[in-house]
PLY file of the C-alpha trace (Angstrom):
ply
format ascii 1.0
element vertex 270
property float x
property float y
property float z
element edge 269
property int vertex1
property int vertex2
end_header
-2.89 18.54 -16.48
-3.27 21.29 -13.89
-0.49 20.90 -11.27
-2.94 22.11 -8.64
-5.36 19.24 -9.34
-5.47 16.64 -6.56
-3.74 13.29 -6.41
-6.05 10.28 -6.46
-5.31 7.30 -4.20
-7.32 4.11 -3.85
-7.21 0.79 -2.01
-9.58 -2.02 -1.10
-9.98 -0.60 2.40
-8.09 1.53 4.88
-4.63 0.08 4.16
-3.99 2.72 1.52
-3.99 5.32 4.28
-0.42 4.21 4.94
0.42 5.62 1.50
-1.64 8.74 2.20
0.25 9.33 5.46
3.58 8.99 3.65
2.39 11.30 0.86
1.26 13.91 3.41
4.81 13.85 4.79
6.60 13.96 1.41
4.18 16.24 -0.46
2.33 18.17 2.27
0.84 20.81 -0.03
-0.82 18.33 -2.39
-4.59 17.85 -2.23
-5.49 14.16 -2.06
-8.71 12.32 -2.88
-8.80 8.87 -1.27
-11.20 6.04 -2.08
-11.39 2.92 0.07
-13.56 0.13 -1.36
-14.60 -1.04 2.10
-17.71 -2.82 0.80
-15.55 -5.34 -1.07
-12.42 -5.64 1.10
-10.28 -7.75 0.91
-9.17 -7.89 -2.71
-6.40 -10.39 -1.99
-8.69 -13.43 -2.10
-10.45 -12.44 -5.35
-9.73 -13.67 -8.86
-7.51 -11.52 -11.07
-10.48 -10.75 -13.33
-12.53 -9.49 -10.40
-9.68 -7.37 -9.06
-9.22 -5.75 -12.49
-12.93 -4.93 -12.66
-13.01 -3.46 -9.15
-9.82 -1.47 -9.78
-11.10 0.10 -13.00
-14.31 1.12 -11.22
-12.39 2.78 -8.38
-9.98 4.53 -10.72
-12.79 5.97 -12.84
-14.37 7.52 -9.76
-11.09 9.34 -9.11
-10.71 10.42 -12.74
-14.22 11.88 -12.59
-13.09 13.95 -9.61
-10.36 15.54 -11.71
-7.23 13.96 -10.25
-3.91 14.58 -12.04
-2.47 11.12 -11.29
-3.61 7.92 -9.62
-1.65 6.09 -6.95
-2.72 2.45 -6.63
-2.20 2.01 -2.89
-2.91 -1.72 -3.06
-0.34 -4.43 -3.72
-2.95 -6.85 -5.09
-4.16 -4.33 -7.68
-0.58 -3.33 -8.48
0.25 -7.01 -9.02
-2.59 -7.93 -11.38
-4.25 -4.78 -12.75
-1.65 -2.01 -13.17
-1.06 -2.56 -16.89
-4.79 -2.65 -17.61
-5.36 0.57 -15.67
-2.67 2.30 -17.71
-4.41 1.20 -20.91
-7.90 2.20 -19.73
-7.13 5.60 -18.18
-5.85 8.91 -19.50
-3.97 9.67 -16.27
-0.56 8.53 -15.02
-0.94 5.44 -12.80
1.68 4.56 -10.18
1.80 1.33 -8.16
3.45 0.13 -4.98
5.35 -3.02 -5.99
8.32 -1.63 -7.93
9.15 0.99 -5.23
8.88 -1.70 -2.55
11.08 -4.10 -4.52
13.72 -1.42 -5.08
13.85 -0.60 -1.37
14.02 -4.30 -0.51
16.98 -5.00 -2.80
18.86 -2.12 -1.16
18.00 -3.29 2.37
18.88 -6.95 1.72
22.41 -6.06 0.52
22.67 -9.15 -1.66
20.81 -11.45 0.72
17.36 -12.99 0.39
14.17 -10.92 0.55
11.02 -12.00 2.38
7.61 -10.69 1.36
4.46 -10.67 3.49
1.40 -10.07 1.32
-2.11 -11.13 0.45
-2.66 -14.48 -1.21
-3.29 -12.70 -4.51
-0.07 -10.69 -4.38
2.10 -13.65 -3.40
0.65 -16.08 -5.97
0.96 -13.46 -8.74
4.77 -13.59 -8.53
4.87 -9.80 -8.89
7.55 -9.24 -6.26
9.97 -11.91 -7.55
9.61 -10.43 -11.05
10.18 -6.88 -9.82
13.19 -7.91 -7.74
14.65 -9.95 -10.61
14.48 -6.89 -12.87
16.70 -5.08 -10.35
18.99 -7.86 -9.11
19.33 -11.33 -10.63
21.15 -12.64 -7.55
18.49 -11.74 -4.96
16.26 -14.64 -3.93
12.67 -13.88 -2.89
10.54 -15.85 -0.42
6.83 -15.01 -0.30
4.43 -15.65 2.57
0.67 -15.11 2.25
-0.58 -13.34 5.39
-4.34 -12.78 4.93
-5.21 -12.52 8.62
-3.05 -9.41 8.96
-5.47 -7.60 6.63
-8.41 -8.46 8.88
-6.53 -7.35 11.99
-5.64 -4.02 10.39
-9.20 -3.40 9.17
-10.56 -4.14 12.67
-7.99 -1.91 14.36
-6.29 -4.79 16.24
-2.85 -3.24 15.97
-1.22 -4.44 19.20
-1.48 -7.20 21.79
-1.19 -10.97 21.86
-3.42 -11.75 18.86
-1.48 -9.73 16.26
1.79 -10.90 17.86
0.92 -14.59 17.45
-0.44 -14.11 13.93
2.72 -12.22 12.92
4.86 -14.96 14.46
3.08 -17.64 12.44
3.65 -15.80 9.15
7.22 -14.72 9.88
8.56 -18.11 10.99
9.02 -19.54 7.44
10.76 -16.36 6.27
13.15 -16.30 9.22
13.92 -20.00 8.70
14.74 -19.20 5.06
17.33 -16.69 6.26
15.88 -13.55 4.70
17.85 -10.34 5.21
14.79 -8.07 5.10
11.00 -8.36 5.06
8.83 -6.33 2.70
5.40 -5.31 3.93
3.82 -6.29 0.62
0.34 -5.08 1.51
-0.45 -1.47 2.35
-2.45 -2.62 5.40
0.63 -4.09 7.02
2.48 -0.88 8.04
-0.39 -0.42 10.51
1.07 -3.47 12.26
4.72 -2.64 11.63
5.76 -2.33 15.27
4.41 -5.79 16.10
5.90 -7.34 12.94
9.28 -5.69 13.57
9.44 -6.88 17.17
8.39 -10.43 16.32
10.86 -10.70 13.43
13.70 -9.61 15.72
12.58 -12.06 18.40
12.49 -14.99 15.96
15.80 -14.11 14.30
17.66 -13.16 17.45
18.61 -9.83 15.84
16.78 -6.97 14.10
15.61 -7.63 10.54
15.01 -4.55 8.36
11.31 -4.09 7.59
10.62 -2.42 4.24
7.49 -0.27 4.09
6.33 -0.17 0.47
4.06 2.77 1.31
7.00 4.97 2.24
8.97 3.91 -0.85
5.93 4.63 -3.04
5.56 8.15 -1.64
9.20 8.82 -2.53
8.53 7.66 -6.10
5.37 9.77 -6.40
7.21 12.88 -5.18
10.01 12.28 -7.70
7.49 11.64 -10.50
5.60 14.88 -9.84
8.83 16.87 -9.73
10.15 15.37 -12.98
6.85 16.07 -14.76
6.50 19.60 -13.41
3.29 18.55 -11.66
4.02 19.59 -8.07
1.32 21.90 -6.81
2.03 25.63 -6.81
0.06 26.09 -3.58
1.66 26.48 -0.17
0.27 25.32 3.15
-1.33 22.02 4.07
-3.18 20.22 1.30
-6.80 19.11 1.66
-7.70 15.44 2.17
-11.05 14.12 0.90
-12.07 10.62 1.96
-14.59 8.35 0.25
-15.58 4.78 1.11
-18.11 2.31 -0.25
-19.32 1.10 3.18
-19.08 1.77 6.94
-17.85 5.38 6.91
-18.07 5.80 10.71
-15.84 2.86 11.59
-13.43 3.87 8.81
-13.27 7.40 10.19
-12.42 6.18 13.71
-9.44 4.09 12.61
-8.34 6.60 9.96
-8.21 9.53 12.38
-6.22 7.55 14.92
-3.77 6.35 12.31
-3.26 9.59 10.37
-2.95 11.58 13.56
-4.94 14.51 12.26
-8.58 15.53 12.53
-10.59 14.46 9.51
-13.63 15.98 7.93
-16.60 13.94 6.81
-15.97 10.53 5.28
-18.35 10.25 2.35
-20.03 7.01 1.31
-20.43 6.37 -2.42
-21.68 3.52 -4.61
-19.58 2.03 -7.40
0 1
1 2
2 3
3 4
4 5
5 6
6 7
7 8
8 9
9 10
10 11
11 12
12 13
13 14
14 15
15 16
16 17
17 18
18 19
19 20
20 21
21 22
22 23
23 24
24 25
25 26
26 27
27 28
28 29
29 30
30 31
31 32
32 33
33 34
34 35
35 36
36 37
37 38
38 39
39 40
40 41
41 42
42 43
43 44
44 45
45 46
46 47
47 48
48 49
49 50
50 51
51 52
52 53
53 54
54 55
55 56
56 57
57 58
58 59
59 60
60 61
61 62
62 63
63 64
64 65
65 66
66 67
67 68
68 69
69 70
70 71
71 72
72 73
73 74
74 75
75 76
76 77
77 78
78 79
79 80
80 81
81 82
82 83
83 84
84 85
85 86
86 87
87 88
88 89
89 90
90 91
91 92
92 93
93 94
94 95
95 96
96 97
97 98
98 99
99 100
100 101
101 102
102 103
103 104
104 105
105 106
106 107
107 108
108 109
109 110
110 111
111 112
112 113
113 114
114 115
115 116
116 117
117 118
118 119
119 120
120 121
121 122
122 123
123 124
124 125
125 126
126 127
127 128
128 129
129 130
130 131
131 132
132 133
133 134
134 135
135 136
136 137
137 138
138 139
139 140
140 141
141 142
142 143
143 144
144 145
145 146
146 147
147 148
148 149
149 150
150 151
151 152
152 153
153 154
154 155
155 156
156 157
157 158
158 159
159 160
160 161
161 162
162 163
163 164
164 165
165 166
166 167
167 168
168 169
169 170
170 171
171 172
172 173
173 174
174 175
175 176
176 177
177 178
178 179
179 180
180 181
181 182
182 183
183 184
184 185
185 186
186 187
187 188
188 189
189 190
190 191
191 192
192 193
193 194
194 195
195 196
196 197
197 198
198 199
199 200
200 201
201 202
202 203
203 204
204 205
205 206
206 207
207 208
208 209
209 210
210 211
211 212
212 213
213 214
214 215
215 216
216 217
217 218
218 219
219 220
220 221
221 222
222 223
223 224
224 225
225 226
226 227
227 228
228 229
229 230
230 231
231 232
232 233
233 234
234 235
235 236
236 237
237 238
238 239
239 240
240 241
241 242
242 243
243 244
244 245
245 246
246 247
247 248
248 249
249 250
250 251
251 252
252 253
253 254
254 255
255 256
256 257
257 258
258 259
259 260
260 261
261 262
262 263
263 264
264 265
265 266
266 267
267 268
268 269
């Protein structure tokens, strides 16, 4: 594959932009094509069969745009559809769960790990399996947090509402004595400051918050280097954005979050 081909990234909505932001920091010269399936967000409440079907459709759009690798910037898809995507596609496919689990094991230092995620991600057991493959003595406590997805999509990133919602979801994890909390949905780093503050307030001391988006970007950078697939270009890479619905509202939140001016956000049908 041409090293100068773009990276493909997809998610159910705008949460995957947390991975894009991390990739733009780690691999600034890479061109990126992003697809947010905003017409069908959230994926976390769908059946596994539906998530697999949606994921294959999104990935094929990116393959048709000539990407050299696909980053699944969605924990739900990574939990239930990653193996199928690797069978169906002729491109490398990288997910977010294993990088997040690896970072969590390191942060917990032998203690318990808490995971905030969608209902689909938590019920899949993907994080406990990934953690167990790395450390048999690390206990994992999962907490579905579906309202955090809605808050992120609507741009409610600060204030009393996200604080109270975060408190409700964090309380069981803090009571369980977790040593770190994984943001097991790529939407959640948008709310990281609120989550971090509320976790510290509940615990009476700071609790490390693990951003799976950042850990994933590290893995993608290492993967491209090992495969000799880092772009040969210099300068800032180009970012192309595609959504399946509501491009204007997506653009408003995306520009604020990425902190850089964006070109047109294109709407496509799947």
